C-alpha positions as CSV (number, residue, x, y, z in Angstrom):
1,M,-94.1,-13.8,-96.3
2,T,-94.3,-13.0,-99.9
3,D,-92.6,-10.7,-102.4
4,L,-95.8,-9.1,-103.0
5,Q,-96.6,-9.0,-99.1
6,T,-93.4,-7.4,-98.4
7,V,-93.8,-4.2,-101.0
8,A,-97.6,-4.2,-99.8
9,Q,-96.7,-3.5,-96.1
10,Y,-93.6,-1.6,-96.7
11,R,-96.0,0.6,-99.1
12,K,-98.5,0.1,-96.1
13,F,-95.7,1.7,-93.7
14,L,-94.6,4.9,-95.9
15,N,-98.1,5.4,-96.4
16,D,-98.7,5.9,-92.1
17,T,-95.3,7.5,-91.7
18,S,-95.2,9.9,-94.3
19,W,-95.6,13.7,-93.2
20,Y,-94.0,16.0,-95.5
21,T,-96.2,18.8,-96.9
22,H,-98.3,17.9,-99.8
23,T,-98.5,15.3,-98.6
24,N,-101.3,13.0,-100.5
25,E,-102.4,16.0,-101.7
26,G,-101.5,15.2,-105.4
27,N,-100.6,18.3,-107.3
28,A,-97.8,19.0,-108.1
29,S,-95.6,20.6,-105.1
30,E,-95.9,16.8,-103.8
31,L,-94.8,15.6,-107.3
32,M,-92.3,18.5,-107.4
33,Y,-91.7,17.1,-103.7
34,L,-90.7,13.8,-104.6
35,T,-88.7,14.2,-107.8
36,L,-86.3,16.1,-106.2
37,G,-86.2,14.0,-103.6
38,L,-85.7,10.9,-105.5
39,A,-83.0,13.5,-107.7
40,G,-81.5,13.7,-104.3
41,E,-81.2,10.5,-103.3
42,S,-80.2,9.1,-106.0
43,G,-77.2,11.8,-106.4
44,E,-76.2,10.3,-102.5
45,F,-75.6,7.0,-103.6
46,A,-73.1,8.0,-106.7
47,D,-72.1,9.9,-104.7
48,A,-70.7,6.8,-102.8
49,V,-69.9,5.1,-105.6
50,K,-67.9,7.5,-106.4
51,K,-65.3,7.5,-103.6
52,I,-65.4,3.7,-103.5
53,I,-64.5,4.1,-107.4
54,R,-61.6,7.0,-106.1
55,V,-60.2,4.7,-104.2
56,T,-59.9,2.3,-105.8
57,G,-60.5,3.0,-109.5
58,T,-62.6,0.9,-112.3
59,R,-60.8,-3.0,-112.2
60,P,-62.2,-5.4,-109.7
61,G,-59.8,-6.3,-107.0
62,E,-58.8,-7.1,-103.7
63,E,-59.6,-3.1,-102.7
64,F,-62.4,-3.3,-104.7
65,Y,-63.7,-6.1,-102.2
66,E,-62.5,-4.3,-99.3
67,A,-63.3,-0.9,-100.4
68,M,-67.3,-2.7,-100.5
69,D,-67.0,-4.1,-97.3
70,G,-65.2,-1.9,-95.5
71,P,-67.1,1.9,-94.2
72,G,-69.1,3.4,-96.9
73,G,-69.0,0.2,-99.1
74,R,-71.3,-2.6,-99.1
75,D,-74.3,-0.7,-96.3
76,K,-74.0,2.6,-97.5
77,L,-74.9,1.9,-100.8
78,I,-77.9,-0.3,-99.1
79,D,-78.9,2.6,-97.4
80,E,-79.0,4.7,-100.1
81,L,-80.7,2.4,-102.2
82,G,-83.6,2.2,-99.6
83,D,-83.3,5.5,-99.7
84,V,-84.4,5.8,-103.5
85,L,-86.9,3.3,-103.2
86,W,-88.6,4.9,-100.8
87,Y,-89.2,8.2,-103.4
88,L,-89.8,5.7,-106.4
89,V,-92.5,3.8,-104.4
90,K,-94.1,7.3,-103.4
91,L,-94.1,8.6,-106.6
92,G,-96.0,5.6,-107.6
93,D,-99.1,6.2,-105.1
94,F,-98.5,9.0,-106.5
95,L,-99.2,8.0,-109.6
96,N,-101.2,5.1,-108.7
97,V,-99.2,2.7,-109.9
98,P,-97.9,0.0,-107.0
99,L,-94.0,-1.0,-107.3
100,D,-95.5,-4.3,-108.6
101,G,-97.7,-2.4,-111.3
102,L,-94.4,-0.7,-111.9
103,M,-92.4,-4.2,-112.0
104,V,-94.7,-5.4,-114.5
105,T,-94.8,-3.1,-117.1
106,N,-91.2,-2.6,-117.4
107,T,-90.9,-6.1,-117.8
108,Y,-93.1,-5.5,-120.4
109,K,-91.4,-2.1,-122.1
110,L,-87.9,-4.0,-122.4
111,Y,-89.5,-7.5,-123.0
112,N,-90.9,-5.5,-126.0
113,R,-88.0,-3.7,-127.1
114,L,-85.5,-6.7,-126.9
115,I,-87.5,-9.0,-129.3
116,E,-87.5,-5.8,-131.8
117,K,-84.0,-5.3,-131.4
118,G,-83.5,-9.3,-132.5
119,K,-81.6,-9.9,-128.5
120,F,-84.5,-13.1,-128.3
121,T,-87.1,-14.0,-129.4
122,A,-90.5,-14.8,-127.3
123,E,-89.9,-18.8,-128.0
124,E,-85.9,-18.4,-127.1
125,M,-86.9,-15.9,-123.8
126,P,-90.7,-16.8,-122.7
127,W,-92.6,-13.8,-121.1
128,P,-91.0,-14.5,-117.3
129,F,-94.3,-13.6,-115.2
130,T,-96.3,-17.4,-114.9
131,D,-99.7,-15.5,-112.9
132,P,-102.3,-16.4,-115.7
133,A,-103.3,-12.5,-114.1
134,L,-100.0,-11.6,-115.5
135,S,-99.8,-13.4,-119.0
136,Y,-98.4,-11.1,-121.8
137,D,-101.6,-11.1,-123.0
138,R,-103.4,-9.3,-120.5
139,V,-100.7,-7.5,-119.4
140,N,-100.1,-6.8,-124.0
141,L,-104.3,-5.4,-123.6
142,Y,-104.0,-3.3,-120.3
143,M,-100.6,-1.7,-122.0
144,G,-102.7,-0.9,-124.8
145,D,-105.5,0.7,-122.6
146,V,-103.1,2.7,-121.1
147,L,-101.5,4.0,-124.6
148,D,-105.1,4.7,-125.7
149,Q,-105.4,6.8,-122.6
150,I,-102.0,8.9,-122.9
151,I,-102.6,9.5,-126.7
152,A,-106.1,10.8,-125.4
153,E,-104.7,13.1,-123.4
154,D,-102.5,14.2,-125.0
155,D,-105.0,14.8,-127.5
156,D,-107.1,17.5,-125.5
157,V,-104.5,19.2,-124.4
158,C,-103.6,19.7,-127.8
159,V,-106.7,20.9,-128.2
160,D,-107.5,22.9,-125.4
161,K,-104.1,25.3,-126.0
162,K,-104.2,24.6,-129.8
163,I,-100.5,22.8,-130.4
């Protein structure tokens, strides 16, 4: 099974089993529900980390590794991270961007930011995707189109609201 199959199958499972109010309505209520859910689950992940740190402190050591292996440790973090993933995938669906598409667009943003900050050059750190459909030039063209669309939508909002 490839990673893309896993992502697609997970997404299908979520879509087949999501029964919350406003499911797939694409309105502000659905966005609010998903956003608050993401914030809540992220908070639960952070709370689990806090409890580990409360017991072990922030220095790595035997106590930290024991806490990670015990109840409320690694398994709890993985469980909470899975809940965060659920909301990320559903928000991606709401925004019409699959998880793998989000990964590519985020990589593009971070890659360019690090080059602009002089952390590396494109020669030192080649574009990480080898699939020709995800070449830097193709993603760059796509991102340019997306940015143009966002700017045009912002201009429309400003004109409509006389901002």
